[in-house]
C-alpha positions, 0 to 999 in steps of 0.5 A: 499442527504447522511448523512456525514460520520465520518471516523477515519483513524490511521496512525503511524506517518507522516514517508514516506510510500506508504500506508500512502500517500494513505491513507491521499491522500484518507482522503483529498477526503472524507474530501472534499467530506463533510465528517468528517474525522480524522487521528489518529496519533500514534506520530506527528512527522515524515519526511512527516510532511511538506507535509502532507495534511490539515486535522484534526488529533488527538493524545495524547501529552507527549510521547516517540517517541519510534519506537520499541513501535510504536504498542501499542502507536497506539492501545492506542491512537486510543482505547482513541479516539474511546472511546471519539468519536463516528465514523461511520467507521474504515479505516485500510490503510493497513496489517501492521494496521491489528493488530491495528483493531483487538486490537479495536476488542478485546477492545471494543467489539460490540461497535467497529464501522465498520472496513475496511481493505484496503490489502496493501500487498501480504498474500502468503509469500515464504520469510517466513520460513514454521513455520511462514507461518503457524502463519501468515496464522493463523493470516490471517484467523483470521483477516478474521472474525474480520473486517466487509470489506476487500478491494483487490487491483485487482481481482487476490488478491481477490482471495487471501484474499478469500482462505488465511483469509476464508473471506465471498464473501459479505467481499471482495470488488476489488478497484484499489489502488488510487495511483495519482490523476487526475492532476498528471496523466496528468502532467506524461502524458506529459512527454516525452519518449526519444530514449536512449542515446549511452551514456548510460541508466538512470535506477531509483528505489525508495522504502525504503531501507529495506530488502523487496524491496531486493535492494541487488539483484538489485546492484548485477544484475547492476553490472552484466548487466549494461555497463560502461556508465549506471547509477542508481538513487535509491531514498529513505532511511531505515535500509539498506542505510549504507549496499548498500552504501558499497555493491555498493563499493564492486562490482565496481558501487559506481561510477555509482549508486547515493543514493539520500535519500528520495524524496516528490515525483519522477516525476522529476526524472521519466522525467530525467531516462529511465526506472524503476527497482522494485526487490522486493521479495513482494508487495501488488500492488507497487505504485511506477510502477503506477507511471512509467506507467504513465510516460510513463516509461519501466520497469523492475519487479520481479514477487512480487504479483499476481497483477503485470501481470495486471500491467506490459504487458510484453514485451509491457510496461515492463519485468518481471523476477521472484524474487530472481534471480539475473541472471534474473534480469541482463539480465533484465537490458541489455534487457531494452535498446532495448525494445520500449515501448508502452506508450499509453498503460502504460498510460491507465493501470496507469489511472485506479489507479486514486484517485477520482474515488476510494475515491468515490468508498470506501465512496460507500462501508463504506455506505453499511458496516455502513448499513449492520451493523446496520441491523446485530444489529437490527436483534441481537435486536430482537433476545435477544428481543424475547429470553424471550418470548419463555423462558416463553412460553416453561414454560407453 
């Protein structure tokens, strides 16, 4: 019988985000399996507080909840926690937490616990300038030397991690992104696909209203490719909301586009809509696509990550178009009206991203990482113990 693991997970706050939702889902699974899991919060507020699972949360009181200071606050909070508590594994749930793990390595040195980083976003960033890509590449290579384990979300992403982070083969494992639990897979699988209505298609999009998601391109493409009877619902909130609402007005589609803000779950929306749209410039492995596949909904998505080709069977479960191409996206919106789709195939792909199976694989990997770190510690201790003896023999 394995001893329970002590796992710490840094989370900035309860603000809604795909990385954080996946991390909390994994944490709940690990807790239910008998492990000691603590979620370390940079700040304790956020819009997702009410829907957060019942876990052990740890934070420091009495700090200003300033979003611009979230990284320093998270570093300070996590360091304080690790100084006071023994941890077997530090699980960093996404790329944005790599700087937090790196800070722990610099602050704690060899006293830092074994660290695991889930690669949640694309590593090759064509949206960056050449100078920024050069600096970002150096930062990725530094991460490759800091983390004990790097988790890719697909085989193509494993190759991307190896190449961009110069990681050793044993450092990189593939675990499918745990988007949906078994119960939800069953519920989404019961959603029936209705034939598109002559009164218009109902398109759905979901995500943070931020530049990465390129909703501006989606709106321009919808204005060019949709019929007057078609409607688009955008679920999510973010800094670009006012700009996007104004853009919809200037394009003459304000009455066809509904901005409904943040929702706790998109499942009812998937049941009420005919297709999903994703216009991102870059992603790791978009969870909303897996959710739409589980519901048997056809998808139009940009080729925004190395994992996308494994998600969407082009022409069968959805359509892929180049990133940042308004014309191609507009053509895809029109083409979705005639795509018959293959819900059975779509749901089979979605089942690969089940939460329960991924949670078990993560635990196996954590045990492997802790054993490897202990073996390295014992090896280094043996070398340091033998060093004086070698010196003494040489002096004789």
